C-alpha positions in Angstrom: 0.2 0.1 -0.1 1.4 3.1 -0.7 1.3 6.0 1.0 -0.9 8.8 -0.9 0.9 12.6 0.0 -0.6 15.8 -0.2 0.5 17.6 -3.2 3.1 20.0 -1.7 6.6 20.8 -3.9 9.2 18.2 -3.0 7.9 15.5 -0.9 8.3 11.5 -0.7 8.1 8.7 1.0 11.0 5.9 1.8 10.6 3.4 4.3 13.3 3.2 7.3 16.7 2.0 6.5 19.5 4.2 5.7 22.3 5.3 7.8 21.5 7.6 10.1 17.2 6.5 10.6 17.5 6.2 15.0 18.4 9.7 14.4 16.4 11.1 12.7 13.4 9.8 14.7 15.3 10.9 17.5 15.1 14.1 15.9 10.8 14.0 15.0 10.4 12.5 18.5 12.4 15.4 19.9 10.9 18.5 17.6 6.9 17.4 17.7 7.6 17.2 21.8 9.1 20.3 22.1 6.3 21.5 19.7 3.7 19.9 21.8 6.0 22.2 25.1 7.0 19.2 26.6 10.4 20.1 27.2 11.4 17.6 29.2 11.0 14.3 27.0 15.0 12.8 26.0 15.4 10.3 23.2 18.0 9.4 21.9 19.0 7.3 18.7 20.6 4.4 20.2 17.4 4.0 22.6 15.2 4.4 19.7 17.3 1.3 18.3 17.1 -0.8 21.1 12.8 0.0 20.7 12.8 -1.0 17.4 15.5 -4.3 17.8 12.7 -5.3 20.9 10.0 -5.1 19.2 8.2 -7.8 17.7 5.7 -7.8 14.5 7.5 -4.7 13.4 8.7 -5.1 10.2 10.9 -1.3 9.2 11.0 -1.8 5.9 7.4 -2.4 5.9 5.8 -0.9 8.5 7.8 2.3 8.8 7.2 5.1 6.9 9.8 8.4 7.0 8.1 11.5 5.3 10.4 14.1 3.3 10.4 17.4 1.9 13.3 18.3 -0.3 15.2 15.6 1.5 14.5 16.7 5.3 12.4 14.2 7.5 9.5 15.9 8.5 7.0 13.5 9.8 7.3 9.5 10.6 4.7 7.0 10.2 4.9 3.2 12.6 2.4 0.3 12.0 2.0 -2.5 14.7 0.8 -5.7 16.5 1.0 -8.1 19.3 -2.0 -10.3 21.0 -2.9 -8.8 25.0 -1.8 -11.2 27.4 -5.5 -13.1 28.0 -7.0 -10.3 25.5 -7.2 -9.5 21.9 -4.5 -8.8 18.9 -4.3 -5.2 19.0 -3.0 -3.1 16.1 -1.8 0.2 16.5 0.4 2.9 14.7 1.5 5.6 16.0 3.0 8.9 13.4 5.2 12.4 14.4 4.8 15.6 12.9 6.5 18.9 13.3 5.2 21.9 14.1 6.2 23.4 10.5 4.5 20.8 8.9 0.9 20.0 10.3 -2.3 21.7 8.8 -0.8 20.2 5.4 -2.7 17.3 4.9 0.6 15.0 6.2 -0.7 13.0 9.7 -4.3 12.1 7.2 -2.3 11.0 5.0 0.5 9.0 7.1 -3.5 7.5 9.2 -4.8 6.6 6.0 -1.3 4.7 5.0 -1.7 3.0 9.1 -5.2 2.0 8.8 -5.1 0.1 5.9 -1.5 -1.3 6.5 -2.8 -2.2 9.6 -6.6 -3.7 7.8 -3.7 -5.9 5.5 -2.6 -7.3 8.1 -5.1 -8.0 10.6 -7.3 -9.8 6.8 -4.1 -12.1 6.8 -3.9 -13.9 10.4 -6.2 -15.4 12.6 -9.9 -14.9 11.9 -11.2 -16.7 15.3 -8.9 -14.0 17.3 -10.5 -10.7 18.8 -8.9 -7.7 17.1 -8.2 -4.1 18.3 -7.3 -0.8 16.6 -5.6 1.6 18.6 -3.0 4.7 18.0 -0.7 6.6 20.3 
């Protein structure tokens, strides 16, 4: 499923996988936190790497997209799924958009991609398992 981006000159989407991408994720998390007045958030590229490497059912080449404008990351979306203990299979996504790029349709495009991709995953999974959708 392709990410259907708004008509903004120089905008592109790409999967995770280039050198420095863990740092790019950390930078975007910090930029969004600062824009939301959360000055106490601290995250490093190493922490992002550990988190991503220890998250099951998250293939970064399929489950992650950076949105860039003229080659600079301005947003990202990541999806994953997991089974709760004695609960449903949970499908969730997380999006981050930097302050200067909010309200331009990027978040809506990422949401559409995430929901569509998660629906495809859920369709291919065990039909007898209760399923739930969550976002953060």
